[in-house]
C-alpha positions, 0 to 999 in steps of 0.5 A: 174149110174143105181143101181139095187137089183137082184135075179137070174133066175132060168132057166139057159139061158141068157138073151136078151133085144129086143127094138122095134120102135114105128114106125114099130110095125104096120109092125111087120110081122109073121115071126117076132113073130115066131122069138120071139117064137124062141128067147125063146128056147135060152133066156129069152126075155124082149121087150122095145117099143116105140109109137113116131107116135101114140103120134105125130098123137093124138097130132095133131088131138087134135090140141096140139103143141110140139117141139123137142129139141135134138131129145128128145120130149119136154113134157109138162103135156098135152104132157105127158098124151097124151104119157102115153094113147099111150103107156100104153093104146095103144101100150103096150095092143096091142103088148101084144095081138098080142104076145099072140095071137102067143102063146107067154106068154107076159105081159104088164108092164110099169116103174110104175109096182112094181117100175120098173124103177125109173128115174130122170128129165133130165132137167125139165125146157127145156124138162118137164116131161123127164126123165133118168133111174136110177134104175131098179127092177130086182127082178120083171123081174127075177121072171117073166122071171123065170115063162117063161113070156116075160115082154113087157116094156112101156118106162114110169117110176117115180122119186124118188118124185113120178112124172110120166116121159117119157123116150126115149125107146132106153134108156130104152132098154140100161139100162134094158139090162145094169142092166140085164146083158144080152147078147144081146141088139136087136134094131129092125127097119124099114131096116135090119141093118146099111146100105152102098150104099144100102148093109147091113153092117154084123159087125161094130165096135165102131171105124167104128160106129164114122167114118159112123156117120161122113161121113154121113153113119149112120144118122138121127134116126139110130144115137141115136140107135147106140149111145146106142149101144155103151153104153151099150157094156161092158164085159156082153154084147159083142154085140147089133145088129140092124135087120129088122121087115119084115122078120124072124131075125133068119135064120140057127140058127144065127141073120141076121142083123148088130152086132155092137162089140168091136171087139170079135168074133161073136157066133152063137145062 
């Protein structure tokens, strides 16, 4: 159960959480950054990013072995140190710098900052320093949003005992969105959304997603994204989107991609 203490954003705009996969960061286009700026006219925006490819490449260069268990990277102390360096020292700072160049008031954070993200171990014996989010410091996020900053969050957190852990970025985004009662959660990927026979599926329900997984339409890295989407849908978050990184995600006032809903009508922004 995620718990949190909160204060209200002073400007009356809904919150949107945008998750950027580590593999697509080098491919983000000028259209994407313009979309982020356009989104700020409609929403208070929070970004959460991954960094898996940079972590994997650096581990390989250093000759440090790592394995994956059920899609989670087993994180020893050596692996964690590299993950922390890449997520905080490279990916977060690079993304914040690029956003600021586009005149977006971005500010970089990790879960350590002002106890932004508190976590617990998933299974320390099996997975090592890998956690799941238990608490989000909403006061910090609301204060930053009220000052028109765009928080950019690296998926690192601390446990109640003060140990540092790596957290799956999809799960961080879902946890932040749920705790912030965001109106939308958006996953930015290297494809424009869920594809069926090469065509974009503009909208799916939970029931359809489950069928698509069973028959293999949804597979690989898309599975944890749609599972995170399903987990976050509730009375506050009635829509999760999967969008592409190469083009503008807003066209004619509407976000372009796959909408995941519980069957309710989709509203344009």
